[in-house]
N, C-alpha and C positions, 0 to 999 in steps of 0.2 A: 484604511477607510472604514468607518462604522457603518453598518447597515440602518438603514431609516427605519425606525420602529414602525411596524404595521403596514409598511410599503413592500410593494414586489420587489425581488431582486432584480437590479437593471443589468441587463446583458448587452455586451457588444461583441458581435460576431465579425472575426478576421479571417478572411478567405478569398483567394483570388478566383474561386470557382463560384459563378453565379448560382448554378445548380445547387451546391452545397449550402451556400447563404439562405437559397429559398427552403431547402429541405430542413435545415436547422430551425429557421424562423418559424415554419409551420409546425414542426413537432413540438416547439415550446409555446405555441399559442393556446393550447388548452389548459396550460398550467396557470393556476390563479395567482401563484405566488412568485411567478417569474415573467419578466417583461423585456422583450428584445427591443432596446431603445435606438439601435442602429446597426449598420454593418458596414465593413469596409473592406476594400479590394486589396489592399497591401498596407504595410506598417506605416508609410508616410501618411495616408489618409486615416489610419487609426490614430496615430499620434494626435491630430487635430481633432478627432471625435473624443478621444478620451477627455481631453480638456474642455470641449464643449458640453459633453453628455455626462460626464461623471459616472461611469458605470461601475458596479460592484463587482462584476466578473467579466473577464474577457475568454472568449474561445478563440484559439490561435492556431491557424495552419503553420506547418513547418516549412514546406517548400513553397515559396512564393517569389514572383518577380520584383526586381530593384533591391529588395532586402529580405534575406531569408528570416524565418520565425525565430530561429535561435538567437541570432545577431540582435533582433529586436527585443527579444525576452531579456536579453542581458542589459540593454540599455534602459528598458523599462524598470527593471528591478533595481538598478543602481539610482535612477532619477524619481521613480514614483512607484514603489513597491506596491503591488495588488495582487489579489488571486486571480491565476491563470490556468485554463484548462487547454492542454495540448490536444489537438486533432491530428491524428497520423494515420497513414496508410497500414494496412495489415500484411507488412513485409519485414523481412529481417532488417533491412536499411531503416524502415520506418520505426521499428522497436529500439534500434541503437540511437537514432536521432532523438527519439522521445525520452529515453533514459538522460540523454545529454541535456535535454530541456529541463528535466525535473532537477538535475544537478545544479542548473542555472537559476532555480526559484520556482518553476511551475509546481502546481500542488496537485494536478491530477493529469490523466491521460486518457484518452477515448480514441476507438477506431472510428475512422470515418465509415459512414455507410456504403455499401456497395459490394458486389461479388456476393459471397456467401453471408455476410454481415448486412442484414437488412435495416431499413429506416425503422420499422417497428420494433426491432430488438435493439435499437439504439436509442430510441426516444426516451423510454423510462430511465435508462441508465444516465443519459445526459442531464435529464432533470435532476436526479439524485446528486451527481457530481457537482452540478451547479450549487445545490443547496449546501453540499459539503464545502465547496470552495469559499462561498460567501462567508462561512464561519472560520475561515481558516486564517492562521498567522503565517505568511509565506516564510518569514525570516526566522521563525521559532527554533528550528535545528541548527541553522548556521550561526546562530547567537551565542552558542556554547561549544567553540572549537576547543580541541585539546590535542594532546600529542596522540599518535595513532598506534602506540605499542599495545599488545595485547595484555589482559591481565594475567597474573601469575597463574600457571596451571595448578590444579590440586594434585598432591602427590600421594602415592600409595593407595589410590582409590580405583576399585574395580568398576570400569565404566561400561562394561559389556551389556548389561542390563538397563542402563539408564537412557532416558530420552528427555530432550527439550523440545517443546512444542510453542510456536510462535505464530501468533496472528496480528494483522495489521490491515489498514486501508489507507485512507487519505494522509500523506505524508509519510507513509510507511517505507515507501523504497529507501530514502535517506535513513530512516530510523533503524531499519534493519540493517543497513550498511553499517551504521555507527556501532550497532550491537554485535554483528557478526566480526567485524575486523578488529574488534577488542577482545575477542575470544582466543584462547591458545590453541595450539594444533591439536593437543590432547583434550578434546571435547568429546561428551557424549553424541550420539546419533541426533540430529536436529532435523525437525520437519517444519515447514513454513507454508503458511498461506498469506499471500499479499494478494488484495483484490486488484487484478490487472487482466487485460485481454490476452488472447493467444498471440504467440510470437513474442511480445513484449516480456513475457516471463522468461522466454528463451534467451533473451539478450540481457535480462536482469541477472539471471543465474550466471551466464558468462561472465559478466562485469565482475559480479561478487567472487566468482572462482579465480580471478586474477588478482584479487585484493586481499583474501583471507588466507591464513596458513593451513587450512584444510580444504578438502574438495567441496565445491559447491555446484550442484547440477540441477537441472530440471527433471522432475521425477518421470519416470516411466513406470508403467504396472509391473508390480512384482519386483521392483528395485529393492535391495537390501537395505536396511537402516542400522548403521554401526558407527562406532566411534571414529572420528575423523572425517564423517560425511554429512553433509547438509542437503537436504532434498527441498526445492521449492515446487509447489503445486503448480502444475501447467494452467494457463489461462484457459477459461471455459470447461474445466474438469474439476471435480471434486477429488480430494486426496484423503484417504484414511490410513490410519496405522493398524496392521494387522499383526498377529503373533502366531507362529507355528513353531512348537517346541521352544529352543532357546533363540529362535531367530525372530528378528522383527523385520516386516516388509511394508512397503507402501502399496496401497490398491488406489488405482487411478482409473475413474470411470465417469461417465455422464449422470445426469439426474436432475431432478427439479431444482430451480434456484432456491436458495435458502436465504431469507433477508435480502432478496433481489440480487443474490451474490452466487457465482459458480466460477471458481472454487468459493467455498465458505468455511470460515474458521470455526463455526459451531459443528459442522460435519467433522473436521479433523479433531477438534478437541474431544468431542464425544467418543469418538474411536480411540483415542489416547487413554481417556478415563477407563475405557474398558480393557484395553490390550495391555496397558502399562501400569496403570493405578498408581499406587505410591512411588513407583520408579521413575516417575515423570515430573519435571517441573514445566508448568505453564506460564506462558507470557502473552499479555495483551497490551499492543502498542497503539500509537494514534491512529484515529479513523472515526468516520462519522457512522451513526446507527448503533445497533445493539449486537451485531454479528459477534459471536464468542463468548457473550455473557453467559448463556445457558449452559454452554460446554465447559466453560471454565468453572462454574459452580460444581459441575458434576466431577470434574478433575479434583476439585478440592474436597470434596465429599469422598472421593476414592483415596484420599491421603496425599494428594499431590501438592508440594508447595507451589504457591501461584503469586505472580508478580504482575503489578500493572504501572504502567507509565504515568508519571504525576502530570497534572494540568498544565503547569508552567512550561513544560518541555514538548507538551503536544502541539502539532499543527492544527489538529481538531480533537478536542476532548470529548469524544462521544463514545467509542466502544470502551475505552478503559473506564468512563464514569458510569456506563450501564453495567459492567461487570463488577464494579466496586459496589454500586447500590444493590445489585443482586446478591451479594455475599460472596462473590467468586474470587475476589482479590484478598490475599493475605498480607502482602506487602506492597507499598506505594514507593516508588523511587523516581528519581530523575533519569532521563534518557542516558546521560553519561555514566550512570551507575547501574544500569541494568546488566551489562555484561559481567561485573564484579559480583553482583547478586546472584545471577545464575550459578556462578562457580561456587559461591558460598553454600548455595541451596543444594547443589549436586554433591557437595563434600558431605551433606547430612543425610543423603539417601542410603 
């Protein structure tokens, strides 16, 4: 569904909690480019309101009576594909279900307000995710399926000092899965920032660890980065690459948001440029905004080969576009070619 030029983004909120519906509606009321056109208590009501109101974006709870959100999402993506933001509780179960929803076609995930995650912290992120979702092509990744065999490993290459740094946002969970599952077991150390809330990154790393031929884990402070290991930045923490002698390690800490994000791709890329320089490959994948553009420029200036996902295969062509226009991207490739391009560039380091 195309956005109406010059008109606010029309949002339908689907949640069985009256409090959540009220909180979300109120938090979006101050956004001039967003309009809540309606709310629904469950998927059956939502179905009718989608036809009646023609929203641009839906926010969808997962656990609801009569029909759960994931079942509804699968039906929606089959019959009327549209951008969907999943709202989930900040729990391990919520993280696993949110990932299942993303695999079913949702483009973004957000924590429900409550507990340590306040309405104020959620409001700005919600607006940004709605803007990203409104520009998304939910079926972009699944439109290019292929076999899941990894690319051939580079032979006779010393991987000890080499690093691959990857950054992504909207649509990135599936894009990162596409890239990592097509890399061989003999890969350099990999560090990844994907814009996701806490606990969701735990579930994301666990899911990838079961799919990839190498170790994938959520990073902890002072974790070593070495061949055959991929570290995912934990939600709500920045991750940086540091070097001590011949050892690379991850530094995980809090700090101000960068480009409205924590973790931030720019924070990671800047640290990789400094710690690894020409021994690193930088990769920027689908996502809204400009996070990662400045850092990728610094990596390229330090001698790193850099790769950007092309527009046709992006769910949202924002971050790769910003990085390309800033001069940070040396090679533009389709998502299905990113893994093989990484290994080609590793062989040149």
